[in-house]
Kinemage of the C-alpha trace (Angstrom):
@kinemage 1
@onewidth
@group {chain A} dominant
@subgroup {mainchain}
@vectorlist {calphas} color= white
{ca met a 1} P -66.202 68.017 144.094
{ca ser a 2} L -68.489 70.512 145.666
{ca val a 3} L -67.862 71.693 149.294
{ca ile a 4} L -70.779 71.573 151.810
{ca val a 5} L -70.229 73.327 155.070
{ca ala a 6} L -72.308 70.809 157.204
{ca arg a 7} L -71.650 67.346 158.692
{ca pro a 8} L -71.792 64.338 156.414
{ca pro a 9} L -74.929 62.214 156.226
{ca asn a 10} L -73.235 59.390 158.214
{ca phe a 11} L -71.592 61.545 160.796
{ca glu a 12} L -72.926 59.582 163.773
{ca leu a 13} L -71.363 56.402 162.475
{ca ile a 14} L -67.977 58.323 161.923
{ca leu a 15} L -68.201 59.932 165.339
{ca arg a 16} L -68.783 56.630 167.083
{ca ala a 17} L -65.532 55.317 165.491
{ca phe a 18} L -63.492 58.350 165.574
{ca pro a 19} L -64.218 60.720 168.490
{ca asn a 20} L -61.879 63.386 167.281
{ca ala a 21} L -63.722 63.688 164.105
{ca ser a 22} L -65.838 66.538 165.539
{ca gln a 23} L -62.564 68.662 165.864
{ca pro a 24} L -62.268 71.871 163.773
{ca gly a 25} L -60.675 71.493 160.434
{ca val a 26} L -61.660 67.801 159.967
{ca ile a 27} L -63.355 67.172 156.481
{ca phe a 28} L -65.058 64.234 154.888
{ca ala a 29} L -65.653 63.104 151.407
{ca tyr a 30} L -69.035 61.577 150.522
{ca gly a 31} L -69.485 60.776 146.957
{ca asp a 32} L -69.321 64.102 144.910
{ca his a 33} L -69.145 66.342 147.957
{ca ile a 34} L -66.664 67.197 150.492
{ca tyr a 35} L -68.339 68.039 153.872
{ca asn a 36} L -66.429 70.800 155.896
{ca pro a 37} L -68.452 71.225 159.056
{ca ser a 38} L -66.191 73.906 160.496
{ca gly a 39} L -66.189 75.847 157.214
{ca glu a 40} L -62.454 76.304 157.187
{ca val a 41} L -60.574 76.979 153.898
{ca ile a 42} L -59.530 73.718 152.207
{ca gln a 43} L -56.096 73.767 150.646
{ca pro a 44} L -55.551 72.348 147.295
{ca ala a 45} L -53.673 69.405 148.459
{ca leu a 46} L -56.459 68.427 150.779
{ca met a 47} L -58.923 68.801 148.000
{ca ala a 48} L -56.721 66.283 146.056
{ca his a 49} L -56.836 63.927 149.137
{ca glu a 50} L -60.621 64.085 149.417
{ca ala a 51} L -61.098 63.709 145.693
{ca val a 52} L -59.401 60.298 146.030
{ca his a 53} L -61.908 59.193 148.710
{ca gly a 54} L -64.828 60.464 146.648
{ca arg a 55} L -63.620 58.691 143.535
{ca arg a 56} L -63.025 55.431 145.313
{ca gln a 57} L -66.363 55.632 146.996
{ca arg a 58} L -67.997 55.780 143.513
{ca glu a 59} L -65.870 53.334 141.868
{ca leu a 60} L -65.697 50.521 144.523
{ca phe a 61} L -68.873 50.722 146.370
{ca thr a 62} L -71.581 53.251 147.260
{ca pro a 63} L -70.396 56.013 149.675
{ca asp a 64} L -72.358 54.360 152.507
{ca gln a 65} L -70.783 51.041 151.809
{ca trp a 66} L -67.300 52.684 151.600
{ca trp a 67} L -67.819 54.425 154.869
{ca glu a 68} L -69.004 51.111 156.505
{ca met a 69} L -65.702 49.477 155.380
{ca tyr a 70} L -63.668 52.450 156.375
{ca val a 71} L -65.172 52.611 159.923
{ca thr a 72} L -64.974 48.741 160.625
{ca asp a 73} L -61.799 47.574 158.855
{ca pro a 74} L -58.520 49.242 160.107
{ca gly a 75} L -56.592 47.674 156.939
{ca phe a 76} L -59.070 49.043 154.451
{ca arg a 77} L -58.989 52.466 156.253
{ca tyr a 78} L -55.159 52.491 156.128
{ca asn a 79} L -55.024 51.688 152.466
{ca glu a 80} L -57.539 54.385 151.588
{ca glu a 81} L -55.738 56.985 153.683
{ca leu a 82} L -52.427 56.017 152.046
{ca leu a 83} L -53.773 56.414 148.588
{ca ala a 84} L -55.277 59.898 149.552
{ca his a 85} L -52.166 61.070 151.343
{ca val a 86} L -50.140 60.104 148.237
{ca ala a 87} L -52.456 62.439 146.224
{ca glu a 88} L -52.019 65.040 148.788
{ca phe a 89} L -48.248 64.862 148.692
{ca lys a 90} L -48.328 64.872 144.853
{ca ala a 91} L -50.609 67.904 144.695
{ca gln a 92} L -47.930 70.091 146.494
{ca asp a 93} L -45.657 72.198 144.388
{ca leu a 94} L -42.309 70.568 145.051
{ca arg a 95} L -40.522 72.028 142.139
{ca gly a 96} L -37.171 73.622 143.054
{ca leu a 97} L -37.255 72.437 146.629
{ca asp a 98} L -34.053 70.769 147.695
{ca arg a 99} L -34.140 67.184 148.869
{ca asn a 100} L -34.113 67.964 152.602
{ca leu a 101} L -37.262 70.089 152.290
{ca arg a 102} L -39.024 67.465 150.181
{ca ala a 103} L -38.004 64.903 152.815
{ca lys a 104} L -39.579 67.073 155.509
{ca ile a 105} L -42.774 67.448 153.540
{ca leu a 106} L -42.852 63.782 153.154
{ca gln a 107} L -42.318 63.199 156.800
{ca asn a 108} L -45.128 65.685 157.642
{ca thr a 109} L -47.509 63.770 155.258
{ca ala a 110} L -46.718 60.471 156.800
{ca ala a 111} L -47.204 61.977 160.283
{ca arg a 112} L -50.799 62.840 159.260
{ca leu a 113} L -51.221 59.452 157.565
{ca cys a 114} L -50.580 57.761 160.969
{ca ala a 115} L -52.244 60.473 163.189
{ca pro a 116} L -54.429 59.403 166.116
{ca leu a 117} L -57.478 60.680 164.324
{ca tyr a 118} L -57.614 57.655 162.140
{ca asn a 119} L -57.648 55.407 165.261
{ca tyr a 120} L -55.687 52.540 163.599
{ca gln a 121} L -55.545 49.360 165.628
{ca pro a 122} L -52.619 48.700 165.965
{ca pro a 123} L -51.521 52.195 165.610
{ca arg a 124} L -49.161 52.806 162.549
{ca ser a 125} L -45.681 54.261 162.902
{ca ile a 126} L -44.307 57.216 160.936
{ca thr a 127} L -41.601 54.998 159.656
{ca leu a 128} L -44.068 52.579 158.146
{ca ala a 129} L -46.162 55.440 156.738
{ca met a 130} L -42.988 57.002 155.150
{ca arg a 131} L -42.060 53.788 153.476
{ca asp a 132} L -45.645 53.059 152.354
{ca ile a 133} L -45.838 56.541 150.730
{ca arg a 134} L -42.453 56.216 149.006
{ca trp a 135} L -43.519 52.724 147.816
{ca glu a 136} L -46.700 54.242 146.263
{ca leu a 137} L -44.915 57.106 144.735
{ca glu a 138} L -42.283 54.878 143.053
{ca lys a 139} L -45.011 52.473 141.886
{ca lys a 140} L -46.593 55.003 139.548
């Protein structure tokens, strides 16, 4: 995926649903591109995260259709973020880490999955997010 230092084509739609999306560091997948308005360095784990979104946009719908579903359907949004956060977790080098440190990384990933940025209604808990990530990890 190529990185573009600009807002994505559908930014106004995104911003109406997610007011915090204009914060520095928030990035967006749109088809084959990652839009990075603030121009910050994107870590490999986040590249893996956004690659999941881009792939699913191309495979399930068009990027515009995917974004419409993402913005309007909290269940769809949570599922898409769950899959992306699992990829993000798996992209981290966890070799040689003890189980406590791996658990802390899982907890941090789950905290990002249920962050206010995603505006889930009803809000998701970190306990639910950790359970769902573990379930997805064990499934594959």
